[in-house]
N, C-alpha and C positions, 0 to 999 in steps of 0.2 A: 476477829476483824483485824483487817491489814492497816498499815499506818496512812495518815490522812494528809493531803498534800492538796495547796491551794494554788489554784492556776487562772491567769488573767493574762488579757492582751488587748492591745489597741486593733485598729483595723489591718493593719500592715500584719500583724501577727496571728490574725484570727485563724487561716487556714491551718498553720502550724498547730496553734492552740488546738486546734480541733483533732488533728491527726493524735497529738499527744494525749487529748482527753479520753477517747478510745482505747490507746494501748496502755497509757498507765494500769488499769484495772488488770489487764493480764498480768500485770508483774504484782499484784495483790496490794494496789494501793485505791483508797477511795479518795475520790476527786472532788472538791468544793470548785465549781467554775464561777469566776466573779465576772465572767465576760469580757470582752464583748460578745455580742451574739449575731453579727454579722459583718458585713464588711464596709456598711457606712463609717464616714468619717466620725472619729470619736476623739477625745483628748486621754493620752496616754496617763497623765497623772491619777487620774481616777481609779485607774485597774493598777497601778503601781501600789499605791496608797491602800487599796483594799486587801489585796493579798499581802500585803506587810501587817497590815492591823489584823488579820486572821492569824498570821503566822506568829505575831509578836504578844498575841493572847493564849493563843495555845490551842486555838480553835483548830489548827493545823500545824504538822510538825514541820515542814518544808514549804517553799512557796517555788513556783516557778511564772516569770513575768515575761512578756514577747511583746516587742516591738519592732519596727523596721532595724534599728541600728541597734536595739537594746540599750542604748545610753540613756535615753529620757527616763523610759519606765525604772530602771535600775537608780537612777537618781530619786525619782519617786519613793520607789520602795524604802531608800535609805533613809528618807526623813523622819522614817517611823521610828521612836524608839527600840531599840531591843534587835533591829533590821542589821545583817550584815549580807547585803545582797551583790553577790560577784556577777559580772558579765563574762562570759565565757562563751569561746567561738572554737574549742577544738576539746578532746576529752583530757588532755594532759592540763589543761588551764582548769577545767570545773574539778578534776582530783585536787589538783593543789589549793583550790578554794576552799575546798572542804578540810584536808589535811592539815592546811597550815594557818587559814583565815576563819574555820569554825563556819564557812559563811551558811545560812538559814534560810536564805532567796537565790535561785538561779534565774540571771537574765539572758536572753538569747535574741541574737540578731536574725531575725527571721529572713531579711533580704540578702544574708549572706551566708547562710549555712542551708543544706536540703534537711529533708526528713532523716535520713539515714543518720548523719552527720548530728541532728538535734538527738537523737536516741543514743547514741553513744556517750555523747557531752551528758545528757540526764542520767542513764547508767553509771556513768562513774559519780557523777553527784552523789547520787541516792546512795550508791555501795561504798563510798568511802567514808570512814570514822574522822573526826578530829583528832590528831595525834597527841595535841596539849605540851607539855614539856616546857620547852624556851618559848614556844607559840602563845601557851596560854597568858602570859604577860603582858604579852604586844596585843593581842587581841582585847586585853582587859582594859586597856590605854585607849582602845576605840572608843569605848562606852563612855569614859571620861569621868 
């Protein structure tokens, strides 16, 4: 059995979410789809929190959240204790989010990246491990 990822979006991120939803199993991941399920207007906090809870509880190992800018849904996910959601718009930032910040949820800005860019960002995020070392003490301060 592959790793489990939670994914969720609002209406602005729906189309990108659907593309990633069908691509991730090709990489060996099982995906929990937290919605939304069409392009009707919805509230992004509902989906950010849902993915955050799933990831923090261990039901999924990582999460991906998507909205128009990525900001709102990232803020919502970060309200869940134990979540370190990073808004990433290029592959280098997503790699550093894992390497230095041990991010466990990735936020994507659907209105500012295309499908190819999103896949590169997600690939870097999923294929990079936390470096630990000097970064571990810093990450531990985040949890308070």
